[in-house]
C-alpha positions as CSV (number, residue, x, y, z in Angstrom):
1,X,-0.2,-0.5,-0.1
2,X,3.1,2.1,1.0
3,X,4.1,1.7,-2.4
4,X,0.7,2.9,-4.0
5,X,1.0,6.4,-2.0
6,X,4.4,6.6,-3.1
7,X,3.2,7.0,-6.6
8,X,-0.1,9.1,-6.3
9,X,1.7,11.2,-4.3
10,X,4.5,11.5,-7.2
11,X,1.6,11.8,-10.0
12,X,0.1,14.1,-7.5
13,X,3.5,16.7,-6.9
14,X,4.0,16.7,-10.3
15,X,0.3,17.4,-11.7
16,X,-0.2,19.5,-9.0
17,X,-4.2,19.2,-8.7
18,X,-5.7,21.1,-6.0
19,X,-9.3,21.6,-4.8
20,X,-9.3,24.7,-6.0
21,X,-8.4,23.6,-9.4
22,X,-10.3,21.3,-9.2
23,X,-13.5,23.9,-9.4
24,X,-12.1,25.6,-11.6
25,X,-12.5,22.3,-14.2
26,X,-16.0,21.5,-12.9
27,X,-17.3,23.9,-14.7
28,X,-16.2,22.9,-18.1
29,X,-16.4,19.5,-17.8
30,X,-19.9,19.7,-16.8
31,X,-20.0,21.6,-20.0
32,X,-18.6,18.9,-22.3
33,X,-20.9,16.5,-20.5
34,X,-23.9,18.3,-21.6
35,X,-22.5,18.1,-24.8
36,X,-21.8,14.7,-24.7
37,X,-25.2,14.1,-24.1
38,X,-26.5,16.6,-26.4
39,X,-24.5,14.4,-29.0
40,X,-25.8,10.8,-28.0
41,X,-29.7,12.3,-27.9
42,X,-28.9,13.6,-31.1
43,X,-27.5,10.4,-32.7
44,X,-30.3,7.7,-31.1
45,X,-33.1,10.7,-32.9
46,X,-31.5,10.2,-35.9
47,X,-31.3,6.4,-35.7
48,X,-34.8,6.7,-34.9
49,X,-35.9,8.2,-37.8
50,X,-34.0,6.5,-40.1
51,X,-35.9,2.8,-38.6
52,X,-39.2,5.4,-38.9
53,X,-38.0,6.1,-42.8
54,X,-37.3,2.3,-43.8
55,X,-40.8,1.4,-42.6
56,X,-42.4,3.7,-44.5
57,X,-40.6,2.8,-47.7
58,X,-41.6,-0.4,-47.2
59,X,-45.4,-0.2,-46.7
60,X,-44.8,2.2,-50.0
61,X,-42.9,-0.3,-52.1
62,X,-46.1,-2.9,-50.5
63,X,-48.7,-0.5,-51.9
64,X,-47.2,0.5,-54.9
65,X,-47.0,-3.6,-55.8
66,X,-51.1,-4.0,-54.9
67,X,-51.7,-0.6,-56.9
68,X,-50.1,-2.4,-59.7
69,X,-51.2,-5.8,-59.2
70,X,-54.9,-3.8,-59.4
71,X,-54.1,-2.4,-62.4
72,X,-53.7,-4.8,-64.2
73,X,-56.7,-6.9,-63.0
74,X,-58.4,-4.0,-64.1
75,X,-57.1,-3.5,-67.9
76,X,-57.2,-7.5,-68.0
77,X,-61.2,-7.3,-66.6
78,X,-62.0,-4.4,-69.4
79,X,-61.1,-5.9,-72.3
80,X,-62.9,-5.7,-75.0
81,X,-63.2,-9.7,-75.6
82,X,-63.7,-10.0,-71.0
83,X,-66.6,-8.1,-71.3
84,X,-68.0,-9.8,-74.2
85,X,-67.8,-13.1,-72.6
86,X,-69.4,-11.4,-69.4
87,X,-72.5,-10.3,-71.3
88,X,-72.9,-13.4,-73.3
89,X,-73.4,-15.1,-70.2
90,X,-75.6,-12.5,-68.8
91,X,-77.3,-13.2,-72.2
92,X,-76.5,-9.5,-73.9
93,X,-75.6,-9.5,-77.4
94,X,-73.8,-7.2,-79.3
95,X,-76.6,-4.2,-81.1
96,X,-77.0,-4.9,-84.7
97,X,-77.5,-1.8,-85.9
98,X,-76.2,1.5,-85.0
99,X,-77.9,3.5,-82.4
100,X,-80.1,6.3,-82.9
101,X,-79.1,10.2,-81.8
102,X,-82.2,11.5,-79.5
103,X,-82.0,15.4,-79.5
104,X,-84.4,17.2,-77.3
105,X,-85.5,20.3,-78.5
106,X,-86.8,23.0,-76.1
């Protein structure tokens, strides 16, 4: 233990840290601690935003895929051949004569 006391006394005498020196450095240490906390908070906040953006991007991709599939189905169902087939199932036929224009006079 005496060896440790000897080493610490040599370091203390070399650095000459007194209570007054510690008190003078305390505000600066507090300022550095405050800046470190702000840095950590902003880092976590940025990580949180990155994860949120990633989730929104995945949701957007899913919605785009759903939109594309629905559009393809609509295009497929609106083809003339499909419409004629569905009309035939319902007993409807294509008109043989041209439609007449109805004019309403006031």
